[in-house]
TIROLUM-313559 format. One line per field, with one value per residue (C-alpha): residue number from 1; y, x, z; residue in one letter. Coordinates in steps of 0.25 Angstrom, whole numbers. Example, Ala and Ser with C-alpha at 12.3 -4.5 7.8 and 13.67 -1.06 7.14 Angstrom:
! TIROLUM-313559
num: 1_2
c2: -18_-4
c1: 49_55
c3: 31_29
residu: A_S
This chain:
! TIROLUM-313559
num: 1_2_3_4_5_6_7_8_9_10_11_12_13_14_15_16_17_18_19_20_21_22_23_24_25_26_27_28_29_30_31_32_33_34_35_36_37_38_39_40_41_42_43_44_45_46_47_48_49_50_51_52_53_54_55_56_57_58_59_60_61_62_63_64_65_66_67_68_69_70_71_72_73_74_75_76_77_78_79_80_81_82_83_84_85_86_87_88_89_90_91_92_93_94_95_96_97_98_99_100_101_102_103_104_105_106_107_108_109_110_111_112_113_114_115_116_117_118_119_120_121_122_123_124_125_126_127_128_129_130_131_132_133_134_135_136_137_138_139_140_141_142_143_144_145_146_147_148_149_150_151_152_153_154_155_156_157_158_159_160_161_162_163_164_165_166_167_168_169_170_171_172_173_174_175_176_177_178_179_180_181_182_183_184_185_186_187_188_189_190_191_192_193_194_195_196_197_198_199_200_201_202_203_204_205_206_207_208_209_210_211_212_213_214_215_216_217_218_219_220_221_222_223_224_225_226_227_228_229_230_231_232_233_234_235_236_237_238_239_240_241_242_243_244_245_246_247_248_249_250_251_252_253_254_255_256_257_258_259_260_261_262_263_264_265_266_267_268_269_270_271_272_273_274_275_276_277_278_279_280_281_282_283_284_285_286_287_288_289_290_291_292_293_294_295_296_297_298_299_300_301_302_303_304_305_306_307_308_309_310_311_312_313_314_315_316_317_318_319_320_321_322_323_324_325_326_327_328_329_330_331_332_333_334_335_336_337_338_339_340_341_342_343_344_345_346_347_348_349_350_351_352_353_354_355_356_357_358_359_360_361_362_363_364_365_366_367_368_369_370_371_372_373_374_375_376_377_378_379_380_381_382_383_384_385_386_387_388_389_390_391_392_393_394_395_396_397_398_399_400_401_402_403_404_405_406_407_408_409_410_411_412_413_414_415_416_417_418_419_420_421_422_423_424_425_426_427_428_429_430_431_432_433_434_435_436_437_438_439_440_441_442_443_444_445_446_447_448_449_450_451_452_453_454_455_456_457_458_459_460_461_462_463_464_465_466_467_468_469_470_471_472_473_474_475_476_477_478_479_480_481_482_483_484_485_486_487_488_489_490_491_492_493_494_495_496_497_498_499
c2: 18_9_-4_-5_-17_-20_-30_-40_-45_-54_-60_-72_-72_-77_-66_-71_-66_-53_-40_-33_-23_-23_-35_-33_-42_-50_-47_-46_-31_-26_-13_-5_-9_7_14_4_7_-2_-5_-17_-29_-41_-43_-54_-64_-72_-80_-91_-89_-92_-93_-80_-79_-67_-65_-53_-47_-53_-53_-46_-55_-50_-56_-58_-64_-77_-80_-92_-89_-95_-106_-109_-116_-103_-96_-79_-73_-59_-51_-39_-32_-34_-31_-42_-57_-64_-76_-88_-101_-114_-122_-138_-136_-124_-122_-118_-109_-106_-96_-94_-94_-80_-82_-84_-99_-106_-106_-118_-121_-129_-136_-140_-155_-153_-152_-142_-137_-131_-123_-115_-102_-98_-113_-116_-130_-138_-142_-149_-155_-163_-164_-158_-160_-168_-155_-140_-132_-119_-111_-110_-104_-102_-96_-83_-90_-99_-111_-119_-120_-122_-126_-128_-136_-139_-152_-146_-146_-137_-143_-137_-140_-138_-130_-135_-150_-148_-141_-152_-165_-173_-186_-186_-194_-185_-174_-163_-169_-159_-152_-152_-151_-143_-152_-144_-138_-147_-139_-133_-123_-111_-105_-104_-88_-87_-76_-72_-79_-94_-102_-114_-111_-110_-99_-101_-105_-102_-111_-107_-115_-119_-124_-111_-111_-105_-114_-107_-116_-121_-119_-127_-143_-148_-136_-138_-130_-117_-111_-112_-98_-102_-94_-91_-101_-104_-94_-99_-94_-88_-82_-78_-67_-67_-57_-55_-57_-68_-57_-60_-63_-61_-72_-70_-80_-82_-76_-61_-60_-56_-61_-58_-66_-60_-70_-64_-56_-47_-51_-50_-39_-33_-21_-13_-15_-8_-17_-15_-20_-29_-38_-49_-63_-75_-80_-93_-104_-112_-125_-125_-127_-116_-113_-99_-93_-82_-72_-59_-54_-40_-37_-42_-43_-34_-42_-34_-40_-52_-52_-48_-62_-56_-63_-61_-69_-64_-58_-52_-43_-32_-34_-26_-32_-17_-19_-31_-34_-41_-47_-48_-58_-46_-40_-33_-29_-21_-17_-16_-9_-15_-18_-10_-16_-4_-6_3_1_-8_-13_-17_-19_-34_-38_-53_-61_-58_-70_-66_-54_-51_-38_-39_-27_-19_-29_-20_-24_-23_-13_-4_-6_6_9_7_19_23_16_21_16_13_19_20_9_20_19_4_4_0_-12_-18_-19_-25_-35_-46_-52_-66_-80_-89_-101_-111_-120_-134_-142_-155_-157_-160_-173_-166_-152_-150_-151_-142_-131_-119_-105_-93_-78_-66_-55_-40_-31_-20_-18_-5_-13_-26_-18_-7_-10_-28_-26_-17_-25_-38_-27_-21_-36_-41_-28_-35_-48_-41_-43_-30_-25_-27_-11_-9_-4_5_20_28_22_9_0_-15_-25_-34_-43_-43_-48_-58_-64_-65_-70_-81_-87_-89_-97_-105_-107_-111_-121_-128_-129_-137_-145_-149_-152_-161_-168_-173_-177_-186_-191_-195_-201_-208_-215_-220_-226_-234_-238_-242_-252_-259_-260_-268_-275_-282_-286
c1: -65_-63_-68_-84_-88_-100_-110_-117_-127_-139_-153_-161_-178_-180_-191_-192_-179_-180_-184_-196_-193_-198_-195_-185_-181_-170_-157_-142_-136_-125_-121_-108_-102_-96_-112_-120_-129_-135_-125_-132_-145_-148_-164_-171_-162_-160_-150_-146_-132_-122_-128_-124_-110_-104_-93_-86_-84_-69_-61_-72_-83_-94_-98_-112_-120_-126_-136_-143_-159_-162_-171_-170_-160_-157_-145_-148_-136_-133_-121_-115_-118_-134_-145_-153_-150_-142_-146_-152_-146_-153_-146_-147_-153_-156_-144_-139_-126_-120_-106_-98_-81_-76_-70_-85_-82_-87_-102_-106_-118_-121_-134_-141_-139_-124_-122_-112_-114_-103_-104_-95_-102_-96_-103_-112_-109_-109_-94_-97_-108_-107_-112_-102_-111_-122_-130_-132_-122_-120_-109_-100_-89_-76_-62_-59_-49_-62_-53_-60_-76_-81_-94_-100_-114_-122_-115_-105_-93_-84_-79_-68_-68_-58_-65_-55_-59_-75_-73_-63_-59_-50_-58_-73_-74_-69_-79_-82_-73_-70_-55_-56_-67_-69_-78_-76_-89_-100_-111_-116_-106_-112_-101_-85_-78_-65_-56_-48_-34_-43_-42_-37_-22_-27_-34_-44_-59_-69_-81_-93_-104_-116_-107_-101_-90_-81_-70_-56_-49_-39_-42_-29_-30_-31_-41_-39_-46_-39_-47_-63_-70_-82_-93_-100_-110_-123_-118_-120_-109_-117_-108_-91_-84_-69_-61_-53_-39_-43_-40_-54_-67_-82_-94_-109_-118_-132_-134_-133_-117_-106_-93_-78_-66_-51_-42_-31_-26_-17_-3_-3_8_15_7_20_20_8_-2_-1_-10_2_3_-6_-6_-16_-25_-27_-17_-19_-13_-22_-38_-38_-57_-59_-70_-78_-84_-90_-97_-93_-107_-122_-136_-142_-154_-164_-162_-158_-174_-178_-170_-160_-148_-134_-135_-123_-109_-97_-85_-82_-70_-60_-67_-71_-86_-94_-107_-118_-131_-145_-157_-165_-157_-150_-134_-126_-113_-100_-89_-77_-69_-77_-90_-100_-113_-111_-124_-135_-140_-155_-157_-160_-173_-170_-159_-146_-138_-126_-116_-104_-93_-87_-83_-90_-91_-86_-98_-109_-120_-126_-139_-150_-154_-141_-140_-124_-111_-97_-94_-109_-108_-118_-118_-112_-99_-97_-102_-89_-86_-99_-97_-82_-89_-97_-108_-104_-111_-119_-124_-133_-128_-128_-137_-129_-116_-112_-105_-94_-92_-81_-91_-102_-91_-97_-92_-95_-92_-98_-88_-88_-96_-87_-83_-76_-64_-64_-61_-52_-45_-44_-43_-30_-22_-25_-18_-8_-3_-3_6_16_16_17_32_40_41_57_62_72_84_94_101_100_87_95_86_88_74_81_66_71_84_80_71_82_93_83_81_95_95_84_90_104_96_90_102_109_99_97_113_111_100_108_119_110_103_117_122_108_110_125_120_110_119_129_117_114_127_130_117_121_132
c3: -9_3_5_9_20_19_29_22_29_27_36_37_33_47_52_65_69_64_70_72_61_49_40_28_15_20_12_12_16_14_24_23_35_39_36_37_24_15_2_-3_-2_-10_-7_-2_5_18_21_34_42_35_20_12_6_-4_-15_-15_-31_-36_-50_-57_-54_-43_-30_-23_-12_-11_0_3_5_19_19_3_-4_-13_-15_-18_-22_-26_-34_-28_-39_-38_-29_-33_-33_-43_-43_-35_-33_-29_-17_-16_-2_8_15_27_26_13_10_-3_-3_-3_-18_-22_-31_-19_-14_-2_5_17_20_33_30_31_14_10_-7_-12_-26_-35_-37_-51_-56_-46_-46_-34_-29_-17_-12_2_18_27_40_45_50_45_42_46_39_26_28_17_22_15_6_0_3_14_18_32_37_48_54_66_67_75_64_55_42_33_20_8_-3_-13_-9_-11_-25_-30_-19_-20_-18_-21_-8_2_-5_7_17_27_26_40_53_65_75_89_90_98_93_79_72_65_59_56_56_47_47_36_38_37_26_18_24_38_45_57_59_69_73_82_87_96_106_110_106_92_88_82_71_63_49_44_45_55_59_74_84_89_101_106_109_122_120_134_138_130_117_103_93_80_73_72_65_64_63_51_55_67_79_86_83_87_90_90_97_97_111_106_111_102_108_104_106_102_95_100_115_119_125_141_141_155_161_158_142_132_123_112_99_93_106_104_104_101_110_102_103_93_99_112_111_122_124_124_132_127_137_135_122_116_111_115_111_122_129_123_109_114_120_105_100_93_89_82_68_61_64_57_56_48_39_46_61_65_64_70_65_70_64_72_70_70_58_61_62_72_68_80_81_83_93_101_99_100_91_77_69_66_52_51_36_40_47_50_56_50_42_37_42_33_28_14_6_-4_-15_-29_-38_-26_-31_-23_-18_-22_-9_1_9_8_13_10_-4_-6_-19_-31_-43_-50_-45_-44_-58_-65_-55_-58_-71_-68_-57_-66_-56_-53_-61_-53_-57_-49_-38_-41_-31_-37_-37_-53_-56_-64_-59_-69_-82_-75_-70_-78_-72_-79_-76_-79_-86_-82_-92_-90_-105_-101_-90_-100_-112_-108_-95_-98_-112_-112_-99_-110_-120_-112_-107_-125_-124_-116_-124_-137_-142_-143_-157_-163_-166_-178_-173_-183_-186_-197_-201_-205_-199_-197_-194_-184_-187_-202_-197_-186_-195_-206_-196_-193_-207_-209_-198_-201_-214_-210_-199_-210_-217_-207_-202_-217_-216_-205_-212_-222_-212_-204_-217_-222_-209_-208_-221_-217_-206_-213_-225_-215_-207_-221_-226_-212_-213_-228_-224
residu: M_A_P_Q_E_L_I_L_S_A_C_S_S_D_P_S_S_S_S_S_R_Q_Q_S_T_P_S_I_H_L_H_D_L_L_T_S_G_S_V_Q_S_F_K_N_S_A_S_S_L_N_S_L_G_Y_V_Q_S_Q_N_G_Q_G_G_G_L_F_A_V_Q_E_G_K_A_I_L_N_V_W_A_W_Q_K_D_Q_M_H_T_K_I_H_L_P_E_K_M_S_C_F_S_V_S_P_N_G_L_W_A_V_A_G_S_P_N_G_Q_I_Y_L_W_E_I_A_S_G_L_L_L_S_S_F_T_A_H_Y_R_S_L_T_S_L_T_F_T_P_D_S_Q_I_L_I_S_T_S_L_D_S_S_T_H_I_F_L_V_S_R_L_I_D_P_E_D_P_A_T_A_G_K_P_Y_G_S_L_T_D_H_T_L_A_V_R_G_V_G_L_G_K_M_A_G_S_M_G_G_R_I_W_T_F_S_D_D_G_T_V_K_M_W_S_L_H_P_P_F_T_L_I_S_T_F_T_L_P_S_G_S_S_P_N_N_I_S_I_D_P_M_E_R_F_F_Y_V_S_T_I_Q_G_E_V_Y_Y_I_P_L_F_R_R_K_N_L_N_S_N_L_T_E_T_N_D_S_Y_E_S_S_I_N_E_S_S_L_I_S_N_K_I_E_G_S_V_I_S_I_N_E_K_E_K_D_K_K_I_K_I_T_S_M_T_L_S_I_S_S_T_N_L_I_L_G_F_S_N_G_Q_I_N_L_Y_S_L_P_S_H_Q_H_L_R_T_L_S_S_H_S_N_S_I_T_H_L_S_T_L_L_K_P_L_D_L_I_K_S_N_N_S_N_G_G_A_G_G_G_G_N_N_G_N_G_K_L_L_E_E_Y_S_I_F_E_I_K_S_F_E_R_I_K_S_Q_N_V_K_L_N_H_N_I_T_I_K_L_S_Q_N_T_N_Y_N_N_T_L_S_T_N_L_L_L_N_K_L_D_E_L_R_P_K_S_I_K_S_I_G_S_N_G_N_T_Q_N_I_E_Q_N_Q_L_E_A_L_L_E_E_N_K_R_L_R_T_S_L_E_K_A_S_K_I_N_E_K_M_W_N_G_I_I_D_M_K_L_D_N_G_E_S
């Protein structure tokens, strides 16, 4: 079965931003990207911007959703295998942003007073807590390899942290010190954009700010500024979506405009030559800080919608960059085809402002909702019953509010093993027995002819016993000779001493 791509969306609880249609319970929804059919919903959850994260199922352990309850110091957790909430976790304080690492090991939250909290999900230990900014944090983002954490704030700065140094700092006095800082913006930084190539080995990142600019930086020390993209006067970017291959990116603004910015351009060829798709060159020179002015939006909210004060609140690209997905303050989600930017469909599952949009492959252990209305690969619960047995629900403990004095002594991780007895007892046991057979010594066969066989093993044993007897005799003779020589030397010394 082909992989199924889903749209993950969440909304706020603010009724002032909703449309006049009937109010619905704030929930997290999963829709099929191709058919727009509902796949699953996780109810009674309202979250603010940049306050939701998810973990894919991997290595036999199930994943799930993490969402900070809007206006409360509570973290709601759902498992893919359950349509009911898995657990609630109390946080140290109300948080302005939240994120989980792609590898499912770390959870991080930022507070309005600039504090960052880093937990280990499996044990609930608070591994690091420090003041990173002097104003409220706006976003926290992990790189795809989970090695780097990037924070943005209203104080116009962006900090880069190595996760390894936060977990186990070399010097406690420098714990929480940024690996690097990006400080070229003049107003609040609202978030960052990352491609699939960004990580501890380098790559590029994009930051967007209320100063009307998008800046592209190198993620390799010393984190140089590569280029600045300037939006039209009066525009304030609020979302950015980077093509996974970093060929282009989209920027949306509070004013209801979406801009397309290509990072490559065609070569200027002679008129007698035919342009081909291979004739590209980079339009960005890392050694020059050239400002690129952006003009002309590709998607714009019409005047009628502007009169209703409808704004773009969220934006994301599909995994293959064939669809652009926009979320609005009235709870609607629009899908656009790329590169034509033609409007395809509208999703209306939410009634409040959309605060989160992302796309992901359907988790293998995702349970089907009872009210789901189709979608490729939807299937029933019976179809993925075996997968639900093979993937155990992940264990999660309450997060610490205060950092322990001795983290190593309090480090206690539990893993819930799968209960699939057929899988464990049949497949795993057979594999183990096959490996033991390979280690078992081969039996020695006797050889001979006409029924007169000789037991080689018995002959080898007799030869070893005979050699052992011979060696013992030689050792006894050598010991007697050595004792005789030693006694002779002692007698000689005594005779010389008396004379």
